[in-house]
C-alpha positions in Angstrom: 56.8 -68.0 72.7 56.8 -66.9 69.1 59.8 -67.4 67.1 62.3 -64.6 66.8 61.7 -62.3 63.9 64.3 -62.0 61.2 65.8 -58.6 61.1 65.4 -58.6 57.4 61.7 -59.3 57.7 59.3 -56.7 56.3 57.3 -56.6 59.4 60.3 -55.9 61.5 61.5 -53.2 59.1 58.1 -51.6 59.3 58.1 -51.5 63.0 61.4 -49.9 63.0 60.3 -47.3 60.7 57.3 -46.6 62.8 59.5 -46.1 65.9 61.6 -43.6 63.9 58.7 -41.6 62.6 58.3 -38.0 63.8 54.5 -38.0 63.4 52.0 -40.1 65.2 50.0 -40.6 62.1 52.9 -41.9 60.0 52.7 -45.4 61.5 49.4 -46.0 59.7 51.1 -45.4 56.4 53.9 -47.7 57.5 51.5 -50.5 58.6 49.2 -50.4 55.6 51.6 -52.2 53.3 52.6 -54.6 56.0 49.0 -55.5 56.9 48.2 -56.4 53.4 50.2 -59.6 53.9 48.1 -62.4 55.4 51.1 -64.0 57.2 51.7 -61.0 59.3 48.3 -60.6 60.9 48.9 -63.1 63.7 52.3 -62.0 64.5 51.7 -58.2 64.7 51.2 -58.1 68.4 54.1 -60.4 69.0 56.2 -58.2 66.9 55.3 -55.2 68.8 56.0 -57.0 72.1 59.4 -58.2 71.0 60.2 -54.7 69.8 59.1 -53.3 73.2 61.3 -55.9 75.0 64.2 -55.0 72.9 63.7 -51.3 73.6 63.4 -51.9 77.3 66.6 -53.9 77.3 68.3 -51.2 75.4 67.0 -48.6 77.9 68.2 -50.8 80.8 71.6 -51.0 79.3 71.7 -47.3 78.9 70.6 -46.8 82.4 73.2 -49.1 83.8 75.8 -47.3 82.0 74.6 -43.9 83.2 73.3 -44.4 86.8 74.8 -41.3 88.2 73.3 -39.2 85.6 70.0 -41.0 86.1 70.0 -40.2 89.8 70.7 -36.7 88.9 67.9 -36.8 86.5 65.6 -38.2 89.1 66.4 -35.4 91.5 65.8 -32.9 88.8 62.6 -34.7 88.0 61.5 -34.3 91.6 62.2 -30.7 91.5 60.3 -30.5 88.3 57.5 -32.3 90.0 57.4 -29.8 92.8 57.3 -27.1 90.4 54.5 -29.0 88.6 52.5 -29.1 91.8 52.9 -25.4 92.2 51.9 -25.0 88.7 48.9 -27.2 89.2 47.8 -25.0 92.1 48.2 -22.0 90.0 46.3 -23.7 87.2 43.4 -24.4 89.5 43.3 -20.9 90.5 43.4 -19.8 86.9 40.7 -22.3 86.1 38.5 -20.8 88.8 39.1 -17.4 87.3 38.2 -18.8 83.9 35.0 -20.3 85.2 34.0 -17.0 86.5 34.9 -15.4 83.1 32.8 -18.1 81.4 29.8 -17.2 83.5 30.2 -13.6 82.6 30.7 -14.6 79.0 27.5 -16.7 79.0 25.6 -13.7 80.3 27.1 -11.6 77.6 26.4 -14.2 75.0 22.8 -14.3 76.0 22.7 -10.5 75.7 24.4 -10.9 72.3 21.8 -13.4 71.1 19.0 -11.0 72.2 20.7 -8.1 70.4 21.1 -10.2 67.3 17.4 -11.0 67.2 16.7 -7.2 67.5 19.2 -6.5 64.8 17.6 -9.1 62.5 14.3 -7.5 63.0 15.9 -4.2 62.2 17.6 -5.6 59.1 14.3 -7.1 57.9 12.6 -3.8 58.5 15.4 -2.0 56.7 15.1 -4.5 53.8 11.4 -3.9 53.6 11.9 -0.2 53.7 14.5 -0.4 51.0 12.3 -2.6 48.8 9.4 -0.1 49.3 11.8 2.7 48.5 12.9 0.9 45.4 9.3 0.6 44.4 8.7 4.3 45.1 11.9 5.2 43.3 10.8 3.2 40.2 7.4 4.9 40.4 9.0 8.3 40.6 11.3 7.3 37.8 8.3 6.6 35.6 7.1 10.2 36.2 10.7 11.5 35.6 10.8 9.6 32.3 7.4 11.1 31.4 8.8 14.6 32.0 11.8 13.8 29.8 9.4 12.6 27.1 10.8 9.1 27.3 7.4 7.5 27.1 8.4 4.0 26.1 11.0 3.8 28.8 8.4 5.0 31.3 6.0 2.3 30.1 8.7 -0.3 30.4 9.6 0.9 33.9 5.9 0.8 34.9 5.6 -2.7 33.5 8.7 -3.8 35.4 7.3 -2.2 38.5 4.0 -4.0 38.1 5.4 -7.5 37.1 8.5 -7.7 39.4 8.9 -5.1 42.1 5.3 -5.0 43.3 5.4 -8.7 43.9 8.4 -8.3 46.2 6.4 -5.9 48.4 3.0 -7.4 47.8 2.5 -7.9 51.6 2.8 -4.2 52.2 0.1 -1.6 51.9 2.2 0.5 49.5 2.0 -2.2 46.9 -1.7 -2.0 46.9 -1.6 1.8 46.6 0.9 1.8 43.8 -1.0 -1.0 42.0 -4.1 1.0 42.1 -2.3 4.0 40.6 -0.9 2.0 37.7 -3.9 2.5 35.4 -3.9 6.2 36.0 -0.2 6.3 35.2 -0.8 4.3 32.1 -3.4 6.9 31.1 -0.9 9.6 31.8 1.6 7.9 29.5 -1.0 7.5 26.8 -2.1 11.1 27.1 1.5 12.3 27.1 2.2 10.2 24.0 -0.9 11.7 22.3 0.2 15.2 23.2 3.6 14.6 21.6 1.8 13.0 18.6 -0.5 16.0 18.3 2.6 18.2 18.3 4.1 16.1 15.6 0.9 16.2 13.6 0.9 20.0 13.9 4.4 20.2 12.7 3.8 18.0 9.7 0.7 19.9 8.9 2.7 23.1 9.0 5.4 21.5 6.8 2.9 19.9 4.4 2.9 22.9 2.1 6.6 23.0 1.9 6.7 19.3 1.3 4.2 19.7 -1.5 6.3 22.6 -3.0 9.4 20.4 -3.0 7.3 17.6 -4.6 6.1 20.0 -7.3 9.6 21.1 -8.0 10.8 17.6 -8.3 8.0 16.7 -10.7 8.9 19.7 -12.8 12.5 18.6 -12.9 11.3 15.1 -14.0 9.1 16.6 -16.6 12.0 18.6 -18.1 14.2 15.5 -18.0 11.5 13.5 -19.8 11.1 16.1 -22.5 14.9 16.2 -23.0 14.9 12.5 -23.5 12.0 12.7 -26.0 13.9 15.4 -27.9 17.0 13.3 -28.0 15.3 10.1 -28.8 11.9 10.0 -30.6 11.1 6.6 -29.0 10.6 8.3 -25.7 8.1 10.8 -27.1 5.2 8.5 -26.7 5.9 7.8 -23.0 4.4 10.3 -20.7 5.4 11.3 -17.2 4.7 8.6 -14.5 4.7 5.9 -17.2 6.6 2.7 -16.5 9.2 3.7 -19.1 9.7 7.1 -17.5 10.1 5.5 -14.0 12.6 3.0 -15.3 14.6 5.8 -17.0 14.6 7.7 -13.8 15.4 4.8 -11.4 19.0 5.9 -11.0 17.8 9.2 -9.6 17.6 8.8 -5.8 15.4 11.5 -4.3 13.8 11.0 -1.0 11.3 13.7 -0.6 10.8 12.9 3.1 14.4 13.2 4.0 16.4 15.5 1.7 19.3 17.6 2.9 19.3 19.8 -0.2 15.7 20.7 0.4 16.3 20.9 4.2 13.4 18.7 4.9 13.3 15.7 7.2 10.0 14.1 8.2 10.6 11.8 11.2 8.0 9.2 12.0 9.5 8.3 15.4 6.7 9.9 17.5 4.1 8.0 15.5 5.9 4.7 15.9 6.4 5.3 19.6 2.7 6.2 20.0 1.7 3.1 18.1 4.0 0.8 20.1 2.9 2.3 23.4 -0.8 2.0 22.6 -0.2 -1.5 21.4 1.4 -2.3 24.7 -1.5 -0.7 26.6 -3.9 -2.8 24.5 -5.4 0.3 23.0 -4.4 -0.1 19.3 -7.9 0.2 18.0 -8.6 3.3 20.1 -5.3 4.9 18.9 -6.0 4.1 15.2 -9.5 5.6 15.5 -8.2 8.7 17.3 -5.4 9.2 14.8 -7.8 8.9 11.9 -10.1 11.5 13.5 -7.1 13.9 14.0 -6.1 13.5 10.4 -9.7 14.3 9.3 -9.7 17.4 11.4 -6.3 18.5 10.0 -7.6 17.9 6.5 -10.4 20.3 7.1 -8.0 22.9 8.4 -6.1 22.7 5.0 -9.0 23.9 3.0 -9.6 27.7 3.1 -13.0 29.3 3.0 -12.3 31.3 -0.2 -9.7 31.2 -3.0 -8.2 34.0 -4.9 -7.5 33.0 -8.5 -6.6 36.5 -9.7 -3.0 36.5 -8.3 -0.5 36.6 -11.2 1.7 34.0 -9.4 -1.3 31.8 -8.5 -0.2 32.0 -4.8 -3.4 31.0 -3.2 -4.0 28.1 -5.6 -0.4 26.9 -5.3 -0.6 27.0 -1.5 -3.8 25.0 -1.5 -2.6 22.3 -4.0 0.8 22.1 -2.3 -0.8 21.6 1.1 -3.1 18.9 -0.2 -0.2 17.2 -2.0 2.0 17.3 1.1 -0.8 15.9 3.3 -1.5 13.1 0.8 2.2 12.2 0.5 2.5 11.9 4.3 -0.6 9.7 4.3 1.0 7.4 1.7 4.3 7.4 3.6 2.5 6.5 6.8 0.9 3.5 5.0 4.2 2.3 3.7 6.1 2.7 7.0 3.4 1.0 9.1 1.6 -2.3 9.0 -2.2 -2.2 8.8 -2.2 1.1 10.7 -3.8 3.3 8.1 -6.4 1.6 5.9 -6.3 2.3 2.2 -10.0 3.1 2.2 -9.5 5.8 4.9 -6.7 7.4 3.0 -8.6 7.3 -0.3 -11.6 8.8 1.5 -9.5 11.7 2.7 -8.0 12.2 -0.7 -11.4 12.2 -2.4 -12.7 14.7 0.2 -9.7 17.0 -0.4 -10.1 16.8 -4.2 -13.8 17.6 -4.0 -13.2 20.6 -1.7 -10.4 21.9 -4.0 -12.6 21.4 -7.1 -15.5 23.3 -5.4 -13.3 26.2 -4.3 -11.7 26.5 -7.8 -15.0 26.2 -9.6 -16.7 28.8 -7.4 -13.8 31.2 -8.0 -13.7 30.7 -11.8 -16.2 33.4 -12.7 -13.8 36.0 -11.4 -11.2 34.9 -14.0 -11.5 36.7 -17.3 -8.1 36.2 -18.7 -7.2 33.1 -20.7 -3.5 33.3 -19.9 -4.3 33.3 -16.2 -6.6 30.3 -16.7 -3.7 28.5 -18.5 -1.5 29.2 -15.5 -4.2 27.8 -13.2 -4.5 24.7 -15.4 -0.7 24.3 -15.3 -0.7 24.3 -11.5 -3.6 21.7 -11.4 -1.8 19.5 -14.0 1.5 19.7 -12.0 -0.5 18.7 -8.9 -2.0 15.8 -10.7 1.3 14.6 -12.1 2.9 14.9 -8.7 0.2 13.1 -6.8 -0.2 10.3 -9.4 3.4 9.3 -8.7 2.3 8.4 -5.1 -0.4 6.0 -6.3 -3.4 8.3 -6.0 -6.3 8.3 -8.5 -6.7 11.7 -10.2 -9.9 10.8 -12.1 -12.0 13.2 -10.0 -9.7 16.0 -11.1 -10.5 15.4 -14.8 -13.9 17.1 -14.3 -12.1 20.1 -13.1 -9.7 20.1 -16.1 -12.8 19.8 -18.3 -14.4 22.8 -16.6 -11.1 24.8 -16.9 -10.9 23.9 -20.6 -14.5 25.0 -21.2 -13.8 28.3 -19.5 -10.5 28.6 -21.3 -11.9 28.0 -24.7 -14.8 30.4 -23.9 -12.3 33.2 -22.9 -10.1 32.4 -26.0 -13.1 32.6 -28.2 -14.2 35.9 -26.6 -10.7 37.4 -27.0 -10.2 36.3 -30.6 -13.8 37.3 -31.4 -12.9 40.8 -30.4 -9.7 40.6 -32.4 -11.5 39.4 -35.5 -14.1 42.1 -35.1 -11.5 44.8 -34.8 -9.5 43.4 -37.8 -12.6 43.4 -40.0 -13.8 46.8 -38.9 -10.5 48.6 -39.3 -9.5 47.1 -42.6 -9.1 49.4 -45.5 -10.4 46.8 -48.0 -7.7 47.5 -50.5 -5.2 45.1 -52.0 -2.3 44.6 -49.5 0.9 46.4 -50.5 4.2 44.6 -50.1 7.4 46.6 -50.0 10.1 43.9 -49.5 10.8 40.3 -50.0 11.0 39.9 -46.2 7.6 41.3 -45.7 6.3 39.0 -48.5 7.8 35.9 -46.9 6.2 36.8 -43.6 2.8 37.2 -45.2 3.0 34.0 -47.2 4.3 32.1 -44.1 1.3 33.0 -41.9 -1.3 33.0 -44.6 -2.9 30.1 -46.6 -1.9 31.6 -50.0 -0.6 30.1 -53.1 0.8 32.9 -55.3 0.5 32.7 -59.0 4.1 33.8 -59.5 7.3 32.4 -58.2 9.0 34.4 -55.4 12.0 35.1 -57.7 9.8 36.5 -60.4 8.2 39.2 -58.2 9.3 42.8 -58.2 8.8 45.0 -55.2 6.9 46.9 -54.2 3.9 44.8 -55.3 0.4 44.2 -54.1 -1.3 40.9 -53.0 -4.9 40.3 -54.0 -6.3 40.2 -50.5 -6.5 43.0 -48.1 -4.6 43.3 -44.8 -7.3 41.7 -42.8 -6.7 38.2 -44.4 -3.2 37.6 -43.1 -4.1 39.2 -39.8 -7.0 36.8 -39.4 -4.7 33.9 -40.5 -2.3 34.9 -37.7 -5.1 34.9 -35.2 -6.4 31.6 -36.4 -3.0 30.0 -36.0 -2.6 31.6 -32.6 -6.1 30.3 -31.6 -5.1 26.7 -32.7 -1.8 26.9 -30.8 -3.4 28.2 -27.7 -6.2 25.7 -27.7 -3.6 22.9 -28.1 -1.5 24.4 -25.3 -4.2 23.2 -22.9 -3.7 19.6 -24.0 -0.1 19.6 -22.7 0.9 17.7 -19.5 -2.2 15.9 -18.4 -5.4 16.8 -20.2 -6.2 13.6 -22.1 -9.7 14.4 -23.4 -8.5 14.8 -27.0 -11.9 14.3 -28.5 -13.3 17.2 -26.5 -10.3 19.4 -27.6 -10.8 18.5 -31.2 -14.5 19.1 -31.1 -14.3 22.3 -29.1 -11.6 23.6 -31.5 -13.7 22.8 -34.5 -16.9 24.4 -33.2 -15.2 27.4 -31.7 -13.2 28.0 -34.9 -16.4 27.5 -37.0 -18.2 30.0 -34.8 -15.4 32.6 -35.0 -15.1 32.3 -38.8 -18.8 32.2 -39.4 -20.0 34.9 -37.0 -17.0 37.3 -36.7 -15.4 37.1 -40.1 -17.9 35.8 -42.7 -21.0 37.5 -41.3 -19.1 40.8 -40.7 -17.9 40.7 -44.4 -21.4 39.9 -45.5 -22.7 42.9 -43.5 -20.3 45.1 -45.3 -21.7 44.1 -48.7 -24.3 46.8 -48.2 -21.6 49.2 -49.3 -22.3 51.2 -52.5 -18.6 51.0 -53.6 -18.0 48.2 -56.0 -14.3 48.3 -55.3 -14.9 47.5 -51.6 -17.3 44.7 -52.6 -14.8 43.3 -55.0 -12.1 43.3 -52.3 -14.6 41.6 -49.9 -15.3 39.0 -52.6 -11.5 38.4 -53.0 -11.1 38.1 -49.3 -14.0 35.7 -49.1 -12.4 33.5 -51.8 -9.1 33.3 -49.9 -11.0 32.6 -46.6 -12.7 29.7 -48.4 -9.3 28.4 -49.4 -8.1 28.9 -45.9 -11.0 26.9 -44.5 -10.2 24.0 -46.8 -6.6 24.1 -45.7 -7.8 24.3 -42.0 -9.9 21.2 -42.5 -6.8 19.3 -43.6 -4.7 20.8 -40.8 -7.3 19.9 -38.1 -7.5 16.4 -39.5 -3.7 15.9 -39.2 -3.6 17.5 -35.8 -6.5 15.5 -34.5 -5.2 13.9 -31.3 -8.0 11.4 -30.8 -7.2 8.0 -32.4 -10.9 7.0 -32.1 -12.0 9.8 -34.4 -12.6 8.9 -38.0 -13.6 10.7 -41.2 -12.6 14.1 -42.4 -13.0 17.3 -40.5 -15.7 19.5 -41.9 -16.1 23.2 -41.2 -19.4 24.9 -41.7 -17.4 28.0 -42.4 -16.3 26.6 -45.7 -19.8 26.5 -47.1 -20.7 29.7 -45.4 -17.7 31.5 -47.1 -18.8 29.9 -50.4 -22.3 31.2 -49.9 -21.0 34.6 -48.8 -18.9 34.7 -52.0 -22.0 34.1 -54.0 -23.7 36.8 -52.1 -20.8 39.2 -52.8 -20.9 38.2 -56.5 -24.6 39.0 -56.6 -24.0 42.3 -54.8 -21.5 43.2 -57.5 -24.0 42.2 -60.2 -26.5 44.3 -58.4 -24.3 47.3 -58.3 -23.1 46.9 -61.9 -26.6 46.3 -63.1 -27.9 49.2 -61.1 -25.3 51.5 -62.7 -26.3 50.0 -66.1 -29.9 50.8 -65.3 -29.1 54.3 -64.4 -27.2 54.8 -67.6 -29.9 53.2 -69.8 -32.5 55.4 -68.0 -30.6 58.3 -69.5 -31.3 57.0 -73.0 -33.3 59.7 -74.9 -34.6 57.8 -78.0 -37.0 59.7 -80.2 -39.1 56.7 -81.2 -41.0 58.8 -83.7 -37.8 60.3 -85.3 -37.9 60.8 -89.0 -34.1 60.9 -89.4 -31.7 58.4 -87.9 -28.6 59.5 -85.8 -25.2 58.8 -87.3 -23.4 58.7 -83.9 -23.9 56.3 -81.0 -26.1 57.6 -78.3 -24.3 59.3 -75.3 -25.7 56.7 -72.9 -24.3 53.9 -75.0 -20.8 55.5 -75.1 -21.0 56.0 -71.3 -22.2 52.4 -70.8 -19.3 50.9 -72.7 -16.9 53.3 -71.1 -18.2 52.2 -67.6 -18.0 48.5 -68.5 -14.4 49.0 -69.7 -13.3 51.0 -66.7 -14.9 48.8 -64.1 -13.4 45.6 -65.6 -10.0 47.1 -66.0 -9.8 48.8 -62.6 -12.4 47.9 -60.0 -12.9 44.2 -61.0 -9.3 43.7 -62.1 -8.3 41.8 -59.0 -11.1 39.2 -59.5 -10.3 35.9 -61.2 -11.0 35.8 -64.9 -13.9 33.4 -64.6 -15.7 35.8 -62.1 -14.9 38.8 -64.3 -16.3 37.0 -67.3 -19.4 36.0 -65.4 -19.9 39.6 -64.3 -19.4 40.8 -67.8 -21.8 38.2 -69.1 -24.4 39.2 -66.5 -23.9 42.9 -67.1 -24.2 42.6 -70.9 -27.2 40.3 -70.5 -28.8 42.8 -68.2 -27.9 45.7 -70.5 -29.3 43.9 -73.5 -32.5 43.1 -71.7 -32.8 46.7 -70.4 -32.3 48.1 -73.9 -34.8 45.7 -75.3 -37.2 46.6 -72.6 -37.0 50.3 -73.8 -38.7 49.2 -77.0 -41.3 47.1 -75.2 -42.5 49.8 -72.9 -46.3 50.1 -73.0 -46.0 53.9 -73.4 -44.3 53.4 -76.7 -46.9 52.4 -79.3 -45.0 53.2 -82.5 -41.4 53.1 -83.5 -40.3 54.7 -86.7 -37.7 53.1 -89.0 -35.4 56.1 -88.3 -35.6 55.3 -84.5 -34.9 51.6 -85.4 -31.8 52.7 -87.3 -30.6 54.8 -84.4 -31.1 51.8 -82.0 -29.4 49.6 -84.5 -26.4 51.9 -84.6 -26.2 51.8 -80.7 -26.4 48.0 -80.6 -23.8 47.7 -83.3 -21.6 50.0 -81.3 -22.2 47.8 -78.2 -21.5 44.6 -80.3 -18.2 46.1 -81.5 -17.2 46.9 -78.0 -17.9 43.3 -76.9 -16.0 41.9 -79.9 -13.1 43.9 -78.8 -13.1 42.0 -75.6 -12.2 38.8 -77.5 -14.8 36.5 -75.9 -17.2 34.6 -78.2 -19.3 33.7 -75.2 -19.9 37.4 -74.3 -20.7 38.1 -78.0 -23.4 35.4 -77.9 -24.9 37.2 -75.0 -26.1 40.0 -77.4 -27.7 37.7 -79.9 -31.2 38.3 -78.8 -30.8 42.1 -78.8 -29.0 42.1 -82.2 -31.5 39.7 -83.8 -34.5 41.6 -82.4 -33.1 44.9 -83.7 -32.4 43.3 -87.0 -36.0 42.0 -87.1 -37.2 45.5 -86.3 -35.2 46.9 -89.3 -36.0 44.3 -91.8 -38.4 44.9 -94.6 -39.1 41.3 -95.2 -41.0 40.4 -92.0 -42.5 37.3 -93.7 -39.3 35.5 -92.8 -40.1 35.8 -89.2 -43.4 34.0 -89.6 -41.7 31.2 -91.5 -40.5 28.8 -88.8 -37.5 27.6 -90.8 -36.4 31.1 -91.6 -37.1 32.4 -88.1 -35.0 29.7 -86.5 -32.2 30.4 -88.8 -32.2 34.2 -88.6 -34.2 35.1 -85.5 -33.7 32.0 -83.3 -33.0 34.1 -80.2 -36.0 36.4 -80.6 -38.9 35.8 -78.3 -42.0 35.1 -80.4 -44.3 37.5 -78.5 -41.8 40.2 -78.2 -40.9 40.0 -81.9 -44.5 40.2 -83.0 -45.1 43.2 -80.7 -42.1 45.1 -82.1 -43.0 44.3 -85.7 -46.4 45.9 -85.1 -44.9 48.9 -83.3 -42.4 49.3 -86.2 -45.2 48.9 -88.7 -47.4 51.5 -87.1 -44.3 53.8 -86.8 -43.6 53.3 -90.4 -47.2 54.1 -91.3 -47.1 57.3 -89.3 -43.7 58.1 -90.9 -45.2 57.5 -94.3 -48.2 59.7 -93.6 -45.8 62.4 -92.5 -43.8 61.9 -95.7 -47.0 61.9 -97.8 -47.7 65.4 -96.8 -44.5 66.1 -98.7 -44.9 63.3 -101.4 -47.6 60.9 -102.6 -48.6 58.4 -99.9 -47.8 54.7 -100.2 -50.2 52.6 -98.1 -49.2 49.1 -99.2 -46.7 48.5 -96.4 -49.2 49.7 -93.7 -51.8 47.3 -94.9 -49.3 44.5 -95.0 -48.1 45.1 -91.4 -51.8 45.3 -90.2 -52.5 42.0 -91.9 -49.4 40.3 -90.2 -50.4 41.7 -86.8 -53.8 40.3 -87.1 -52.3 36.8 -87.8 -50.6 37.0 -84.3 -53.5 38.5 -82.5 -51.8 41.9 -82.1 -53.6 45.1 -82.4 
């Protein structure tokens, strides 16, 4: 028998705790620490047995102490047992009822299983229907999005339908049907996008003109701003519009022409971006790019009208055309900048060149209807503004230079025509009298506009006074200045062909001065009024001075840096030649008058008694020369007046001398020689009174010839030394002829005198002998 366990032993304590536990499972927790000890493994059963015995002894003690109660308890237990039997019977009956219920329940369960299978089939069918409905709903949603113009969302929904939802219902027929309809739906989306894009293209085409108008306005603002900078600082004067310096100076000016609230313009590119993205998604980028380019070409053709009216004072048709082209080109550049490789530069440049050529053709064909230079200047202004605007967007405007050149040629032609008419009217309506000036203000105006250097200072003048030229000269000077200014007006803004401007100006001005001024004045030299001829000569002299001044002015104003050498006007030489013609015409008129006066000379070459007074024609001749020099020719420069005097006196001397050499006069008496000598002395005295030794020398031949005719010692003439000293100006042949005529005249006079007194024949014989020595009969 195992040894008794110590009450203080851990095993024993554990068993007691197990017996006191309220849970059947707690004993395991109580035994675990006990069983860990190796010494308790063999005594565990013994420990439980001892504990059992101890408990039984305790129960026996308790029973012995309470026997009566135990009996009572047994009795009660029997009663309980009887009740338990009854309860068992009842339980059996209840169990039978339960069995029957279980059978019913099994039948119901089988029915439930069958219904669950049916319901599963229904659920699967319902799920399939719902999936198909989802596909149909998404397909319908695609069409709804199309109707709402939400094309990209429709395409995304269609892609989602194709890549996700159709796979879920791929085993159903509806998936096949919808999948077949996807390409058609994609085409519908593409067509809808193109329809919206065409609507957008139509709107921007309609707004292109307004866009161009705003661009023109902004360019004009920039031009004014640039001019203001140039006026404030000369360093900016050499920088033109659209130059790098101008762009830097304007970089703080933020002006978005495509989106500007002030101008109420907003060009949205969303439809284009959407169409690009959708066609890229559809894999039709190349097709869309080609179709878009074709649409833009068609729209470009719609911008160009069939005809163009250039006669509108406001240039309405031209402005509309150029503004539309500018707006179209700006949108093209904006499209290039906002997209990547969508619009090729070569396509945009091709459209631009085509529009430029169409505009040039329209304008050129309509130019013949324009006959006003001011209107043509307006046309050029619109074209230049167009070029300045479009150049800012990076377009080449070289093709428009030919149009500017055509406009300039037409403009210069119209200007020349208008000023030609003005010059002709000025020349034809002039009074050809020295121009009267009534006030210093009027004098200042004339001097300011004319190329005139007065002989007197302004302070020394007294008014009223007269200027040497007639009124036509300052009027022509005004027209010349206006012509210069208006020609150079064309060079503003953009016209850079300075060499053409300079050359056109020179040739046109030359033509106007030569044909309309100089030639007109020359034509008027046929006048019989010396005063008018003198005034024309004076005007010609001032025009020659003006031409010289113009040459210097044109040289300074020459805008071409490549041009070298002075500017030469043919008009300068032509005015000089015309001045010579006018001088000759004055000589002709004066000499004609002298001839008329000398023709009135009534010399009696066979007179026997000389006249004591100058002949009437000689008095009239000197009076005429005095009057014409002091009145008609007074306005001429002194050198010209002296030259006219010299020529007139030379002509008069020659004409007087020719009277004696006339073949019809065979004899001249000494009395007639004395009369002629008196007339020549009178003429010589008149010339001496003029105070010019040169003019006096002009009469030497006449005076020496008359002196030879009156001398009695004719042998001096045949002595070379004596002749050179006393008769050096006398022509040898003429002198000999006149000596013979005088000798024969003297012989006749002596014969006439012999009738009254004895004849003296020695002189006649001597003259006959001298005549034979020179071969004169």
